[in-house]
LUMKE-249286 format. One record per residue (C-alpha): residue in one letter; x, y, z negated. Coordinates in steps of 0.5 Angstrom, whole numbers, plus 2048, in hexadecimal, padded with zeros to 3 digits. Layout:
// residues N
+---+------+-------+-----+
: r : east : north :  up :
+---+------+-------+-----+
: A :    X :     Y :   Z :
...
+---+------+-------+-----+
// end
This chain:
// residues 159
+---+------+-------+-----+
: r : east : north :  up :
+---+------+-------+-----+
: M :  90B :   7BD : 7DF :
: K :  904 :   7BD : 7DE :
: F :  903 :   7C1 : 7E4 :
: N :  907 :   7BB : 7E8 :
: K :  902 :   7B6 : 7E4 :
: L :  8FC :   7B9 : 7E7 :
: A :  8FF :   7BA : 7EE :
: G :  900 :   7B3 : 7EE :
: L :  8F9 :   7B1 : 7EB :
: G :  8F6 :   7B6 : 7F1 :
: I :  8FA :   7B2 : 7F6 :
: T :  8F8 :   7AB : 7F3 :
: S :  8F1 :   7AE : 7F3 :
: I :  8F1 :   7B0 : 7FB :
: V :  8F4 :   7A9 : 7FD :
: L :  8EF :   7A5 : 7F9 :
: F :  8E9 :   7A9 : 7FB :
: G :  8EC :   7AA : 802 :
: S :  8EC :   7A2 : 802 :
: F :  8E5 :   7A1 : 800 :
: G :  8E3 :   7A6 : 805 :
: Q :  8E6 :   7A2 : 80A :
: L :  8E3 :   79B : 807 :
: A :  8DC :   79E : 807 :
: V :  8DD :   7A0 : 80F :
: N :  8E0 :   79A : 811 :
: P :  8DA :   795 : 810 :
: G :  8D6 :   799 : 815 :
: V :  8DB :   798 : 81A :
: A :  8DB :   791 : 819 :
: E :  8D4 :   791 : 819 :
: A :  8D4 :   794 : 820 :
: R :  8D8 :   78E : 823 :
: P :  8D3 :   789 : 823 :
: A :  8CE :   78D : 826 :
: Q :  8D3 :   78E : 82C :
: E :  8D4 :   786 : 82C :
: T :  8CC :   785 : 82C :
: T :  8CC :   78A : 832 :
: I :  8D1 :   786 : 836 :
: L :  8CD :   77F : 834 :
: A :  8C7 :   782 : 836 :
: K :  8CA :   784 : 83D :
: K :  8CC :   77C : 83E :
: S :  8C5 :   77A : 83C :
: Q :  8C3 :   77D : 843 :
: S :  8C5 :   779 : 849 :
: L :  8C4 :   77B : 851 :
: I :  8BF :   776 : 855 :
: A :  8BF :   77A : 85B :
: S :  8C0 :   781 : 85E :
: G :  8BF :   785 : 865 :
: S :  8BF :   78C : 868 :
: F :  8B8 :   78F : 86A :
: V :  8B7 :   790 : 872 :
: T :  8B2 :   795 : 875 :
: V :  8AC :   791 : 879 :
: E :  8A8 :   797 : 87A :
: Q :  8AC :   79D : 87C :
: D :  8A7 :   7A2 : 879 :
: H :  8A8 :   79F : 873 :
: P :  8B0 :   79E : 871 :
: T :  8B2 :   799 : 86C :
: N :  8B9 :   799 : 869 :
: G :  8BC :   796 : 863 :
: I :  8BE :   78F : 860 :
: A :  8B9 :   78A : 85D :
: K :  8BC :   785 : 858 :
: I :  8B9 :   77F : 855 :
: V :  8BC :   77E : 84E :
: K :  8BA :   779 : 848 :
: V :  8BA :   77C : 841 :
: N :  8B9 :   778 : 83B :
: G :  8B5 :   773 : 83F :
: K :  8B1 :   778 : 843 :
: R :  8B2 :   77A : 84A :
: Y :  8B2 :   781 : 84C :
: L :  8B2 :   784 : 853 :
: E :  8B6 :   78B : 852 :
: F :  8B7 :   791 : 857 :
: D :  8BD :   795 : 856 :
: K :  8BE :   79C : 855 :
: A :  8BE :   79D : 85D :
: F :  8B8 :   79A : 85E :
: T :  8B3 :   79F : 862 :
: T :  8AD :   79E : 866 :
: A :  8A7 :   7A2 : 86A :
: R :  8A1 :   7A4 : 866 :
: G :  89B :   7A1 : 867 :
: P :  894 :   79E : 864 :
: K :  894 :   797 : 861 :
: V :  89B :   796 : 862 :
: R :  89D :   78F : 85F :
: V :  8A3 :   78B : 85E :
: V :  8A3 :   784 : 861 :
: L :  8A7 :   77D : 862 :
: H :  8A7 :   77B : 869 :
: R :  8A8 :   774 : 86C :
: K :  8AC :   776 : 872 :
: N :  8B3 :   779 : 872 :
: N :  8B0 :   77E : 877 :
: V :  8AA :   782 : 875 :
: P :  8A5 :   784 : 87A :
: V :  8A2 :   78B : 87A :
: N :  89B :   788 : 879 :
: L :  89A :   782 : 874 :
: K :  896 :   77C : 874 :
: A :  893 :   77A : 86D :
: K :  896 :   773 : 86D :
: N :  89E :   776 : 86E :
: Y :  89E :   77A : 868 :
: V :  89D :   77B : 860 :
: T :  89C :   781 : 85D :
: I :  8A0 :   783 : 857 :
: S :  89D :   789 : 855 :
: P :  89B :   790 : 857 :
: L :  8A1 :   794 : 858 :
: K :  8A3 :   798 : 852 :
: K :  8A7 :   79E : 855 :
: F :  8A9 :   7A0 : 85C :
: D :  8B0 :   7A1 : 85A :
: G :  8B5 :   79F : 855 :
: T :  8B7 :   799 : 851 :
: Q :  8B1 :   795 : 84F :
: R :  8B0 :   78D : 84C :
: Y :  8AA :   788 : 84E :
: E :  8A9 :   782 : 84A :
: I :  8A8 :   77C : 84F :
: P :  8A3 :   777 : 84C :
: A :  8A6 :   770 : 84A :
: N :  8A2 :   76C : 84E :
: L :  8A4 :   76F : 855 :
: D :  8AA :   76B : 858 :
: L :  8AF :   770 : 85B :
: D :  8B1 :   76A : 860 :
: D :  8AB :   76C : 863 :
: F :  8AC :   773 : 865 :
: K :  8B2 :   776 : 869 :
: S :  8B1 :   77E : 868 :
: V :  8AE :   783 : 864 :
: A :  8AA :   788 : 868 :
: I :  8A6 :   78F : 866 :
: W :  8A0 :   78F : 869 :
: C :  89A :   793 : 86A :
: E :  893 :   78F : 869 :
: R :  88E :   794 : 86B :
: F :  891 :   795 : 872 :
: N :  895 :   78E : 872 :
: V :  89C :   791 : 874 :
: T :  8A2 :   78F : 871 :
: F :  8A7 :   795 : 870 :
: G :  8AD :   791 : 86F :
: Y :  8B0 :   78A : 86C :
: A :  8B6 :   787 : 869 :
: R :  8B8 :   780 : 86C :
: M :  8BA :   77D : 865 :
: Q :  8C1 :   779 : 865 :
: K :  8C2 :   774 : 860 :
: A :  8C8 :   776 : 85B :
+---+------+-------+-----+
// end
């Protein structure tokens, strides 16, 4: 009889402590859900303004990939996708150009420099100054300032 009571107490202990263990684990799972929801909300706060595929202008300087202009938390960014690639060169710049088709040689009045190119391939992002009116620009170009040669450009189509 004493053995049955002890066995019953042991089973009760396992059930109680097992439940307690589950209660201790469940709050961690519940906390993970808001983080997932936050990620989804962050993605919703990003909106696509325009996008386009790069085409090569100067055949010796092939340029490929996709450019996007997005708005994130009130700021505008120019983004290149992971497939972006362009030729190497000195003083390579990212510019916004006023025309749909960007010529090999640029004239100062037709473009504005956004930034020096960060890297010659892969994903990258550049903030677009708030004072620029994007309606004044039709393309994004990769341009070598030293030799005034456009490597490639993407005609931006509004979303």
